[in-house]
N, C-alpha and C positions, 0 to 999 in steps of 0.2 A: 602482434601480427607480423613483425619483421622476423621474429624467430621462426614462425610457421612457414615463411617463404624461403628460408635458407635451404632446406632439403631440396625444394624445387629448383633453386638456382644451381646447386651442385649437380643435380640430375641433368640439367641442361648442359652444364660443362661436360659431363660424361658422354652425352650424346654427340656433342661437337668433337670431343677427343677421339671417340671411336670412329667417327667419320674420317678424321685426319689419319688415324692408324690404318684403316682399311684402304684409304686412298694411297697411303705411303707404301703399304705392302704390295698393292696392285701395281703401283708405279714401278717398284723395284723389279717385279716379275715382268712387266711389259718392257721396261728399258733393257733388262738383261736379255730377253728373247730377241728383241730388235737388234741389239748389239751383236749377238752371235750371227744373226742373218747378214748384217751389213759387213761384217768382217769375213764373210764366207767361211765361217766355222760352225755352220748349222749342223753339219754332220757330227762334229765332236759333241755338240750340245745334245743331239738326239741319242748318242750313245750314253750320255750321262743321266738322262731322264728315264723314268721307268714306264712312262705312258706317253701317248701322243700329246704334244703341247697344243693348247688352244691358240687360236689366232690372237696376236698380241692386243689388238684393239678391243676384243671381246672381254678380256679380263677386267679392266676397270669399269667398262659399261655394265656388265652383269653384276659386278660387286656393288656398284652404286645403286642399281635398281633393287637388288635384294636388300641392301641396307635401308633404302627408302621405304620398302614394304615393311621391314621390321619396325622402323620408327612410327609408321602409320598405325600398326597394331599396338605398339606401346602407348600411343596417345589415346587409344580408345578406352573410355571409362565405362564400367558396367557394374551393376549391383546384383546381376543374376549369377548365381554360383555355377550353374551348368555351363553357361556361356563363358564364364571366367576360366573354367578348366579347358574349354575348347580354345580360347584365346591364347592361353599359356602354351598349349600343345602346338598351335600353329607357329607361335613365336620361336619355340625351340626347333621346330622343323625348318623354318627359314634360316635360323642360325646354323643348323647343320649343313644346309646346302651352301650357305655363304662360306662356312669353314672348309668344306670340300673344295669350293672354287679357289680358295686361298691355300690349298694343299695343307689344311689344318695347321698352318703356321701361326694362326691367331684364334683364340677362343674367348677373348675378353668381352665380346658382345653378350655372352651369357650372363655376365655380371649386370648388364642393363636389365635383362629379364628378371634376374634375382632381385635387384633393387625395386623394380616395379611390383613384383609379387609381395615383397615385404611392405611396401607402401599401401597397397590397396586391399590386402587380405587382412580381415579383422580377426577371425577366429584363430586361435593358436594352433589347433590341430591341423587345419587346412594350410596354414602358413608353413608349419613344419614339413608337411607332405610335399608341398611345392618346392620348398627350399632344398629338401633332400633330393628330389628328382633333378633339379637344376645343377646342384653341386655334383651329383653323379655324372651328369652329362659333361660338366666342366672338366672333370677328371678324365673322362673317356676321350675327350677331344684332344688327344696328345699324339703328336706325330709318331713317336717311337712305338706307341701302343697300336695305332691304326695303320702304320706302314706295312704291317704283315697282312692286313686284310684288304686294304685298298692300294692300288698302284698310284702312288702319289710321289711327287717330286719335292724334296725339301727346299726350303728357302735358300739354304746355303749354296745350292746348285746354281741358282740365278745370280747369287752374289759372287760366284767364281769369275764371272765376266769382268768384274771391276778390279782395279789394282788393289794391292794389299792395304795401302793407307786409306783409300776411299772405302774399301770394304769394312775396315775397322770403324770408320766414322758412321757408316750406314747401320752397322750392328749396334753401335753405341746409341744412336738416335732411336733405333727400334726398342732397345732395352729401356731407355728413359721413358718412351711413350707407354710401353707396357706397364712399367712401374707406376707412372702417373695414373693410369687407369685403375690399377689396384688401390692406390692411395686415395683417389677420389671416391672409390666404392667404400673404403673403410670410413672416410670422413662422412660420407653420406649416411652410412648406417649408424655411426655414433650420433650424428646430428638428428637423425630421425628418431632414434631412441630417446634422446634428450627432449625433443619436441613432444613426443608421446608421453613421456613421464611428466613433463610440465603441464601438458594438457590434462593428464589424470589428476595431478595435484590441484590444478585449477578447478576441475570438476568436484574433487573432494572438498576444496575450500568453498565452492558454491553450495555444495550440499550441506556443509557445516553452517554456512550463513543462512541457508534456507531453513535448516532445522532450528537454528537459533531464532529466526524470524517467526517460525511456526510456534515456538514456545512463547515468544513475546506476544504473538497474536492470541494464543490461547489464554495467556495471563491477562491480556487486555480484555478478552471476551469475558473472562471470569470477573474482572473488575467491573466491566460494564453491566454484567448480570447483577452483581452485588449492588452497584449504583442504582440499577433499575428497581431492584427490590426496595432499597432504601428510599428511592424517590416515591415509589408507590405507598410505602408506609408513611412518609412525610405528607404526601398528598391526602392520604386518608385521615391523618391526624389533623391537618389543616382544615379539611372539610368538616370533621367532627367539631373542631374548635369554632369554625365559622357558624355552623348550625347552632352550637351552644350559645354563641354570642347573640345570634339573631333571636333565638328563643328567649334568652335571658333579657335582652333589651325590650322585646315586644311584650312578652308575657309578664315579665317582672314589672314593667311600667303599668300595664293594665291592671294587674292584681293589686298593686299599691294604691291606684286610684279607687278600685272597687272596695278594698278594705277600709280606706279612709272614709269613703262615702257611706259604707255600712255602719261604721262607728258613729257617724253623724246621724244616721237614721235611728239608731238605737237611742241616741240622746233625745231626738226630737219626736219620737213616735207617740209619746204621751201628751206632749204639749202642743204639737203642730202637725197633725196627721196629713194635712194637705201638702205641707212642705216636704214631708217624707215621701209622699207619692211622686212629687216632681223630682226629688233626689234620686228615687229608684229608677225613674226614666233615664236620668243622666247616667247612672251606673250601668244600666242595660246597654246604652249606646257605647260606653267605654268598653264593656265586655265584648260587644259585637266587633268593634274596631280591633280590639286585641286579638280576637279569634281570626279575623281576616289577615292581620299581620303574621300571626303564627303560621297560617296556611301558606302565605307567600314566602315566608322564611324557609319553610320546609322545601318549597319548590325553588329555592335559591334565587328568589327575586328580592328587589329592594323593598323598603317599607312602603306600605300601601299609600301613605300620604305623599311620598315622593313620586309614586307612580301617577298619582292623580293631579298633582299641582307642583308649582315651583317650590324651591327650598324655603324661602321666607314665609310663604303662605302656609307650608306644612308645619313650620315651627310655631307660627301664631295659632294654628288650629290645635296643635298638641298642647300648648300652654292654656288655651281657653278650655279645653276639655278637662285639663287638670284642675283649673280653678273651679269649674262647675262641680267636679266629682269630690274634691277634697277641701274646697273653701280655703285654699292656701293662696295668699297674695303673691303674685309674680310680677316683678318689675323687669321690663325688657327694654334694652337700648342697643341699637345696631347702627353703626356709622359706616359699615362696609357694604359694598354692592354684593348681593348674594346671588347673582346670576352668572351663567356661562362657565360654571365649573365642571370638572369631570365628575362622573357618577360616583366614583369612590370617594372623592373629596366631599361632595354633597352628603353622602351617606354618613361619613364619619363626623361631620359637623352636627348632623341631626342626632346621631346616636350619643355624642358627648353631652349635648344639652338634655336629651331625654334621660340618660343615665344619671346625670347630676341632679335633675329634679326628682327622680325616683329615690336616689340615695338620701337626699335632703328630707324627704317626707318619711321614708321607711325607717332610716337609721337615726336621723337627726331630730325627727319629730318637729320640723321647722314649721313656722306659721308664715314666714316671709322668705321669698327667694329673689335674688337680684341677678340678672343675666346681662352681660355686656359683650358685644361682638364688634371687633375693630380690625382694620387692616393697616399694617405697617410695611411699606414696600411690597414684597410678595409673600408676606407671612400673615396668616389669619390667626388672630388672638381671641380666645374665648375665655371669659372670666365669669365664674359662678360663685356666689356667696349666699349662705343661708344664715338664719338666726337660731339654728337648732342648738342641741345640747353639746355638739362636738364630741371629742373623745381625747383622753390623755395619750393613748398609744394607738396610732392608726395601723390597722391590719388590713392589708390588701385582700379584698374579697374577689369574687368572680368578676364583678363589674369593673373595678379599678384595673385588675389584671388585664382584662381584654380590651379596655380602653387604651392601655399602654401598647398592647400588641397591634391594635389598629393603627395607632399613631406611628409606631415603628415602621410599618409598611410604607408610610408616606414620608419617612424621615422627620417626623414631628416629635414633640416632647410633651410631657405631662408633669405638673407639679401641684401639690396640695399641702395644706397645713391648717392648723386650728387657730382661729383668732376671733373670739366672740361668735362662735359658730364654726362652720367649715367652709374653706375657700379652695376652689379648684381653678387652675390656670392651664390652658392647653394652647400650644403653638403648632400651626400646620403650614408648611411650605406649599404655596399654590403654584401649579404648573401652567395656569392660564390656557388650558386646552391642549397643551402639547402632548 
């Protein structure tokens, strides 16, 4: 910002310096004219001048008025190209009148106009045209060139009134002031060019940063699109896995009870037909409940038992149905309070017990299942043991795999091993409704 203000400061100095120079030249002319009059040598002065001299007091007054008008025009800012040409033409006209008033002894005010044109003209062609016109006028406003056209009196004529030593001082001051004006103009032009170059470099730097930001934004957009696609795929996979788990848990459990019950019916059909009839009724109820659970699972709902009742009652009902359908003995012990849990916690407790019972009957061909649920601090522990055949090498199937997935979502753990049957241990951190 300080660098952008420097040309304006230099231009202000030029305005003040030109005011001083014009006042200085007008003062020399006025003092010289009054001196000739007071010394009664006006006739000698009249023979030396080529035209009638203006009244002494009018010279500085008119010069200051014209210069004030020029400064006012220079301070006017416009974006209109047509008005800009008119403004420059008027400024040149005022400068010509001011130069004529000073007998063309000074043309440095044209440098003010030139500096203003360079500053406010943006297009190169228009700037060159205005600069060429002003430079041409600057060269034309020369006493030796114009003295043959206009009847003008050179400044040296007014200086003849003064003694030789004073005249030398006055000429020296004039030359210094003229040189300072040219020097200020050169400094102004150089500083303005530096400012404009720095501004262009800043704009180019901003454009580079903007382009880089656009590239980074496009890259981020591509990454977001890829992330969105991956998220959609992951969501679809999770939804498929969820539905698979729900169907496996509900349909697998129900079919296990049905198959076990049908096997019992085949054994009893010849020796106890009435018992077979009662068994088939139980199997039908299991099948209906399983169908209801499947429909609710497809609709992304919780198990039907958890929708209808509290967790502990749902567990007891599931165990009772299993006993009736498969004639498997189930021992159940719960020392933990099974109320006020979050829905996902209730569902995973229910599914672990359900899947353990199903696996014990289907794979272990167990006749007895023992289930224990306890709470230690904020961790729910589920222990399930059966007296089935067990297995030498445990291979995780769909049920075990998805039990681990469910537990991982709640930061729980699952362990299982063979010891006179199959033992499963699950631990679930409870959030207590948070």
